[in-house]
Kinemage of the C-alpha trace (Angstrom):
@kinemage 1
@onewidth
@group {chain A} dominant
@subgroup {mainchain}
@vectorlist {calphas} color= white
{ca unk a 1} P -1.322 0.164 14.586
{ca unk a 2} L 1.763 -0.988 16.510
{ca unk a 3} L 4.729 1.364 16.434
{ca unk a 4} L 7.302 0.452 13.795
{ca unk a 5} L 11.014 1.227 13.994
{ca unk a 6} L 13.598 2.394 11.500
{ca unk a 7} L 17.350 2.892 11.842
{ca unk a 8} L 19.497 5.771 10.649
{ca unk a 9} L 22.527 4.054 9.169
{ca unk a 10} L 26.056 5.189 10.168
{ca unk a 11} L 27.179 6.921 6.998
{ca unk a 12} L 29.991 9.123 8.273
{ca unk a 13} L 28.034 12.373 8.521
{ca unk a 14} L 28.031 12.491 12.331
{ca unk a 15} L 31.607 11.142 12.554
{ca unk a 16} L 30.121 7.708 13.194
{ca unk a 17} L 32.654 6.029 10.896
{ca unk a 18} L 35.607 8.075 12.146
{ca unk a 19} L 38.669 6.010 12.805
{ca unk a 20} L 37.971 3.485 10.049
{ca unk a 21} L 40.705 4.463 7.619
{ca unk a 22} L 39.967 1.926 4.884
{ca unk a 23} L 36.915 3.193 2.941
{ca unk a 24} L 36.000 -0.360 1.918
{ca unk a 25} L 35.940 -1.390 5.562
{ca unk a 26} L 33.879 1.708 6.364
{ca unk a 27} L 31.294 0.789 3.731
{ca unk a 28} L 31.141 -2.820 4.905
{ca unk a 29} L 30.607 -1.551 8.454
{ca unk a 30} L 27.725 0.611 7.220
{ca unk a 31} L 26.029 -2.118 5.231
{ca unk a 32} L 26.403 -4.609 8.087
{ca unk a 33} L 24.259 -2.319 10.225
{ca unk a 34} L 21.540 -2.391 7.545
{ca unk a 35} L 21.761 -6.172 7.287
{ca unk a 36} L 21.575 -6.562 11.071
{ca unk a 37} L 18.564 -4.230 11.239
{ca unk a 38} L 16.884 -6.416 8.621
{ca unk a 39} L 17.781 -9.572 10.504
{ca unk a 40} L 16.347 -8.212 13.758
{ca unk a 41} L 13.028 -7.137 12.246
{ca unk a 42} L 13.352 -3.355 11.928
{ca unk a 43} L 10.950 -1.946 9.354
{ca unk a 44} L 13.343 0.394 7.566
{ca unk a 45} L 16.817 1.872 7.245
{ca unk a 46} L 17.506 5.487 6.333
{ca unk a 47} L 20.370 7.532 4.921
{ca unk a 48} L 21.127 11.241 5.160
{ca unk a 49} L 21.929 13.370 2.103
{ca unk a 50} L 25.091 15.210 3.113
{ca unk a 51} L 28.604 15.597 1.761
{ca unk a 52} L 30.587 16.842 4.778
{ca unk a 53} L 30.696 15.781 8.417
{ca unk a 54} L 29.151 17.638 11.339
{ca unk a 55} L 29.587 19.431 13.704
{ca unk a 56} L 32.542 20.552 11.555
{ca unk a 57} L 33.674 19.597 8.054
{ca unk a 58} L 36.522 17.109 8.187
{ca unk a 59} L 38.427 14.629 6.059
{ca unk a 60} L 36.493 11.704 7.555
{ca unk a 61} L 34.498 9.549 5.153
{ca unk a 62} L 30.908 10.547 4.318
{ca unk a 63} L 29.227 8.216 1.825
{ca unk a 64} L 26.989 9.761 -0.832
{ca unk a 65} L 23.320 9.173 -0.135
{ca unk a 66} L 21.838 7.849 -3.362
{ca unk a 67} L 24.749 5.670 -4.396
{ca unk a 68} L 24.563 4.162 -0.920
{ca unk a 69} L 20.807 3.720 -1.225
{ca unk a 70} L 21.324 1.696 -4.408
{ca unk a 71} L 24.063 -0.394 -2.799
{ca unk a 72} L 21.978 -1.168 0.289
{ca unk a 73} L 19.103 -2.136 -1.996
{ca unk a 74} L 21.272 -4.998 -3.262
{ca unk a 75} L 22.866 -5.814 0.110
{ca unk a 76} L 19.464 -6.406 1.757
{ca unk a 77} L 16.346 -8.280 0.727
{ca unk a 78} L 13.227 -7.335 2.728
{ca unk a 79} L 13.806 -4.151 4.742
{ca unk a 80} L 12.619 -0.821 3.337
{ca unk a 81} L 15.235 1.808 2.436
{ca unk a 82} L 14.836 5.590 2.397
{ca unk a 83} L 16.478 8.985 2.833
{ca unk a 84} L 16.022 11.280 5.818
{ca unk a 85} L 15.975 13.321 3.634
{ca unk a 86} L 17.180 14.022 0.099
{ca unk a 87} L 18.199 17.663 -0.377
{ca unk a 88} L 16.105 18.942 -3.272
{ca unk a 89} L 18.793 21.427 -4.329
{ca unk a 90} L 21.417 18.796 -5.098
{ca unk a 91} L 19.686 17.059 -8.023
{ca unk a 92} L 17.202 18.156 -10.655
{ca unk a 93} L 13.856 16.528 -9.784
{ca unk a 94} L 13.621 14.761 -13.140
{ca unk a 95} L 16.975 13.102 -12.491
{ca unk a 96} L 16.026 12.280 -8.913
{ca unk a 97} L 12.768 10.688 -10.062
{ca unk a 98} L 14.670 8.613 -12.619
{ca unk a 99} L 17.251 7.540 -10.031
{ca unk a 100} L 14.512 6.582 -7.586
{ca unk a 101} L 12.615 4.580 -10.178
{ca unk a 102} L 15.760 2.604 -10.951
{ca unk a 103} L 16.466 1.946 -7.268
{ca unk a 104} L 12.879 0.840 -6.706
{ca unk a 105} L 13.457 -1.853 -9.324
{ca unk a 106} L 16.859 -2.766 -7.832
{ca unk a 107} L 15.206 -3.197 -4.428
{ca unk a 108} L 12.203 -5.105 -5.836
{ca unk a 109} L 9.869 -2.380 -4.571
{ca unk a 110} L 11.319 -1.481 -1.159
{ca unk a 111} L 12.179 2.188 -1.688
{ca unk a 112} L 10.887 5.218 0.194
{ca unk a 113} L 11.880 8.612 -1.200
{ca unk a 114} L 12.365 11.288 1.429
{ca unk a 115} L 12.881 14.876 0.306
{ca unk a 116} L 13.259 18.297 1.905
{ca unk a 117} L 14.207 21.849 1.030
{ca unk a 118} L 17.824 21.602 2.246
{ca unk a 119} L 19.573 23.617 4.954
{ca unk a 120} L 23.326 22.926 5.281
{ca unk a 121} L 24.646 26.202 3.849
{ca unk a 122} L 28.299 25.236 4.141
{ca unk a 123} L 27.796 22.260 1.822
{ca unk a 124} L 25.965 24.351 -0.751
{ca unk a 125} L 28.866 26.780 -1.017
{ca unk a 126} L 31.549 24.081 -0.887
{ca unk a 127} L 29.976 22.143 -3.754
{ca unk a 128} L 29.079 25.170 -5.834
{ca unk a 129} L 25.306 25.231 -5.336
{ca unk a 130} L 23.420 28.500 -5.004
{ca unk a 131} L 21.913 28.931 -1.537
{ca unk a 132} L 18.744 31.025 -1.814
{ca unk a 133} L 16.750 32.101 1.226
{ca unk a 134} L 14.466 29.542 2.855
{ca unk a 135} L 11.210 30.776 1.231
{ca unk a 136} L 12.713 30.308 -2.214
{ca unk a 137} L 14.081 26.854 -1.358
{ca unk a 138} L 10.584 25.898 -0.254
{ca unk a 139} L 9.081 27.219 -3.483
{ca unk a 140} L 11.601 25.088 -5.357
{ca unk a 141} L 10.579 22.090 -3.268
{ca unk a 142} L 6.903 22.673 -4.084
{ca unk a 143} L 7.648 22.522 -7.801
{ca unk a 144} L 10.063 19.616 -7.429
{ca unk a 145} L 7.573 17.261 -5.780
{ca unk a 146} L 5.093 17.951 -8.570
{ca unk a 147} L 7.752 17.115 -11.146
{ca unk a 148} L 8.704 13.911 -9.329
{ca unk a 149} L 5.105 12.738 -9.115
{ca unk a 150} L 4.586 13.510 -12.800
{ca unk a 151} L 7.668 11.471 -13.671
{ca unk a 152} L 6.315 8.538 -11.664
{ca unk a 153} L 2.757 8.591 -12.986
{ca unk a 154} L 2.677 10.006 -16.536
{ca unk a 155} L 3.760 8.493 -19.838
{ca unk a 156} L 5.486 11.779 -20.653
{ca unk a 157} L 6.032 14.352 -17.923
{ca unk a 158} L 5.299 18.009 -18.622
{ca unk a 159} L 5.735 20.870 -16.163
{ca unk a 160} L 6.161 24.600 -16.643
{ca unk a 161} L 7.253 26.287 -13.436
{ca unk a 162} L 9.410 29.128 -12.251
{ca unk a 163} L 12.320 26.863 -11.380
{ca unk a 164} L 11.748 23.712 -13.433
{ca unk a 165} L 10.569 23.130 -16.972
{ca unk a 166} L 9.934 19.577 -18.128
{ca unk a 167} L 8.841 18.944 -21.712
{ca unk a 168} L 8.030 15.357 -22.498
{ca unk a 169} L 10.412 13.528 -20.153
{ca unk a 170} L 10.037 9.732 -20.386
{ca unk a 171} L 10.815 7.730 -17.253
{ca unk a 172} L 10.962 3.992 -17.869
{ca unk a 173} L 10.822 1.954 -15.788
{ca unk a 174} L 8.749 4.038 -13.395
{ca unk a 175} L 9.490 1.666 -10.529
{ca unk a 176} L 7.746 -1.349 -9.055
{ca unk a 177} L 5.397 0.047 -6.408
{ca unk a 178} L 1.855 1.114 -7.259
{ca unk a 179} L 0.468 3.641 -7.733
{ca unk a 180} L 4.017 5.011 -7.297
{ca unk a 181} L 7.004 5.015 -4.943
{ca unk a 182} L 6.005 6.456 -1.531
{ca unk a 183} L 7.096 10.092 -1.176
{ca unk a 184} L 8.018 11.436 2.263
{ca unk a 185} L 8.399 15.181 2.788
{ca unk a 186} L 10.587 15.986 5.779
{ca unk a 187} L 10.209 19.081 7.950
{ca unk a 188} L 7.509 20.538 10.119
{ca unk a 189} L 7.104 24.162 9.104
{ca unk a 190} L 3.434 24.805 9.719
{ca unk a 191} L 2.733 27.374 7.014
{ca unk a 192} L 4.485 25.765 4.040
{ca unk a 193} L 6.033 22.331 4.580
{ca unk a 194} L 3.065 20.686 6.279
{ca unk a 195} L 0.787 22.105 3.593
{ca unk a 196} L 2.998 20.392 1.003
{ca unk a 197} L 2.709 17.153 2.967
{ca unk a 198} L -1.076 17.400 3.024
{ca unk a 199} L -1.263 17.996 -0.708
{ca unk a 200} L 1.483 15.787 -2.135
{ca unk a 201} L 3.156 13.403 0.316
{ca unk a 202} L 2.547 9.806 1.305
{ca unk a 203} L 4.540 10.232 4.527
{ca unk a 204} L 5.973 12.898 6.808
{ca unk a 205} L 8.766 13.235 9.352
{ca unk a 206} L 8.049 15.766 12.083
{ca unk a 207} L 9.241 16.873 15.495
{ca unk a 208} L 11.880 15.454 17.768
{ca unk a 209} L 9.890 14.983 20.978
{ca unk a 210} L 6.348 13.724 21.602
{ca unk a 211} L 4.863 17.099 22.536
{ca unk a 212} L 6.178 18.777 19.382
{ca unk a 213} L 5.115 15.832 17.261
{ca unk a 214} L 1.577 16.004 18.623
{ca unk a 215} L 1.342 19.724 17.873
{ca unk a 216} L 2.712 19.382 14.343
{ca unk a 217} L 0.446 16.468 13.498
{ca unk a 218} L -2.569 18.462 14.690
{ca unk a 219} L -1.585 21.199 12.234
{ca unk a 220} L -1.091 18.619 9.484
{ca unk a 221} L -4.564 17.230 10.155
{ca unk a 222} L -6.054 20.710 9.742
{ca unk a 223} L -4.254 21.161 6.429
{ca unk a 224} L -5.562 17.777 5.274
{ca unk a 225} L -9.115 18.835 6.089
{ca unk a 226} L -8.614 22.062 4.140
{ca unk a 227} L -7.487 20.274 0.954
{ca unk a 228} L -9.823 17.290 1.335
{ca unk a 229} L -7.060 14.784 2.064
{ca unk a 230} L -7.507 11.731 4.266
{ca unk a 231} L -5.132 12.382 7.166
{ca unk a 232} L -4.897 8.661 7.890
{ca unk a 233} L -3.471 8.052 4.418
{ca unk a 234} L -0.244 9.820 5.465
{ca unk a 235} L 2.370 7.616 7.142
{ca unk a 236} L 3.583 9.567 10.182
{ca unk a 237} L 7.228 9.259 11.262
{ca unk a 238} L 9.527 10.986 13.701
{ca unk a 239} L 13.196 10.599 14.641
{ca unk a 240} L 15.071 10.380 17.920
{ca unk a 241} L 18.366 9.441 19.521
{ca unk a 242} L 18.644 6.035 21.189
{ca unk a 243} L 20.963 4.739 23.899
{ca unk a 244} L 19.737 1.972 26.198
{ca unk a 245} L 21.506 0.858 29.389
{ca unk a 246} L 20.598 -0.876 32.639
{ca unk a 247} L 19.660 2.441 34.281
{ca unk a 248} L 18.962 6.043 33.276
{ca unk a 249} L 22.115 7.165 35.061
{ca unk a 250} L 24.254 4.655 33.222
{ca unk a 251} L 22.780 5.645 29.866
{ca unk a 252} L 23.455 9.332 30.452
{ca unk a 253} L 26.992 8.544 31.597
{ca unk a 254} L 27.602 6.740 28.310
{ca unk a 255} L 26.625 9.794 26.253
{ca unk a 256} L 29.675 11.587 24.818
{ca unk a 257} L 30.143 15.074 26.321
{ca unk a 258} L 29.723 16.735 22.938
{ca unk a 259} L 26.412 14.935 22.434
{ca unk a 260} L 25.197 15.903 25.921
{ca unk a 261} L 25.903 19.554 25.153
{ca unk a 262} L 23.984 19.398 21.882
{ca unk a 263} L 21.023 17.559 23.380
{ca unk a 264} L 20.428 19.814 26.375
{ca unk a 265} L 17.023 19.136 27.898
{ca unk a 266} L 15.932 16.948 24.959
{ca unk a 267} L 17.772 14.090 26.661
{ca unk a 268} L 14.637 13.923 28.818
{ca unk a 269} L 12.498 12.920 25.821
{ca unk a 270} L 14.974 11.018 23.623
{ca unk a 271} L 15.274 7.261 24.029
{ca unk a 272} L 18.167 7.558 26.458
{ca unk a 273} L 17.732 5.478 29.594
{ca unk a 274} L 16.697 2.132 30.982
{ca unk a 275} L 14.329 -0.199 29.115
{ca unk a 276} L 11.452 0.961 31.312
{ca unk a 277} L 12.165 4.645 30.654
{ca unk a 278} L 12.410 3.990 26.933
{ca unk a 279} L 9.160 2.022 27.011
{ca unk a 280} L 7.385 5.002 28.577
{ca unk a 281} L 8.806 7.378 25.966
{ca unk a 282} L 7.818 5.060 23.136
{ca unk a 283} L 4.263 5.108 24.485
{ca unk a 284} L 4.357 8.904 24.420
{ca unk a 285} L 5.450 8.936 20.763
{ca unk a 286} L 2.699 6.501 19.859
{ca unk a 287} L 0.102 8.526 21.761
{ca unk a 288} L 1.266 11.619 19.864
{ca unk a 289} L 0.380 9.894 16.589
{ca unk a 290} L 3.713 8.499 15.394
{ca unk a 291} L 3.481 5.279 13.383
{ca unk a 292} L 7.184 4.775 12.705
{ca unk a 293} L 10.068 6.007 14.848
{ca unk a 294} L 13.474 6.312 13.191
{ca unk a 295} L 16.314 5.703 15.648
{ca unk a 296} L 19.815 7.136 15.552
{ca unk a 297} L 21.819 4.901 17.861
{ca unk a 298} L 24.531 6.819 19.716
{ca unk a 299} L 27.063 4.115 18.882
{ca unk a 300} L 25.776 3.596 15.394
{ca unk a 301} L 28.155 0.797 14.417
{ca unk a 302} L 27.439 -1.259 17.540
{ca unk a 303} L 25.398 -4.172 16.230
{ca unk a 304} L 24.666 -5.391 19.739
{ca unk a 305} L 22.763 -2.168 20.468
{ca unk a 306} L 20.368 -2.950 17.604
{ca unk a 307} L 19.959 -6.524 18.775
{ca unk a 308} L 19.271 -5.514 22.379
{ca unk a 309} L 16.683 -2.932 21.344
{ca unk a 310} L 14.889 -5.402 19.081
{ca unk a 311} L 14.880 -8.143 21.698
{ca unk a 312} L 13.523 -5.752 24.321
{ca unk a 313} L 10.784 -4.085 22.308
{ca unk a 314} L 9.577 -6.099 19.345
{ca unk a 315} L 10.814 -9.649 19.191
């Protein structure tokens, strides 16, 4: 299977809309990236589920994930749309399942639902959410994905868990896609998260370099064998930074200093470099088992960067 490509949309979270003071203009900038990705043949666009900017909270715009997902569903026509990933703690899973079912209809069946346990402690406190320890957040996630799948597949959903109780919830319409909307579980914890992927998910997002991806997918395959799941039925994705220039030196010079500091040695495996360097790194991701690579372009609002990548690698 040839490697597919997705795009993380500039949403404000990484200060990628900073400087655009008019929020309407900021949204139109964001949706234009999705439309250009569709035009150039990318397989998917993805949104993050965050409320405040990083590396520090600021007053810069950050568009809400699911409202933006619904808007992009109507601003595009063929590209798939998903979240990398929805924070389980921010919405009750019955509500999330209902929201997703509605968006799947709005998009005429182009929705992917990505979900994870959540991690951005500052946001939890700022917005008034409890922030339990990671093991408890993962236990909540385990129950949540069962609730979501019940909402998508049963006439009336019932679930009695420690964290969620559902007693006859009706979800109509349940969406367009059959047997249900694809569910991606993000994260690569080997003892819990990848077990959840093997048991419940249609897709995963693991690792941030080919070597790590290969290791995590080997663990996932073992978990699939344990539960009797066909490993090949799971769509395997990873994510990476992308900045292409005429030479490796030029690409690195174009990286903002703050981004260089955060990347460290991972700049040697991200898609930062000349077309030939990027081609070699793409081959490494594919060899590791990745089927779809989600790209965060360094200059996320630069439409020409999307066009150049597409023309170089898949047009």
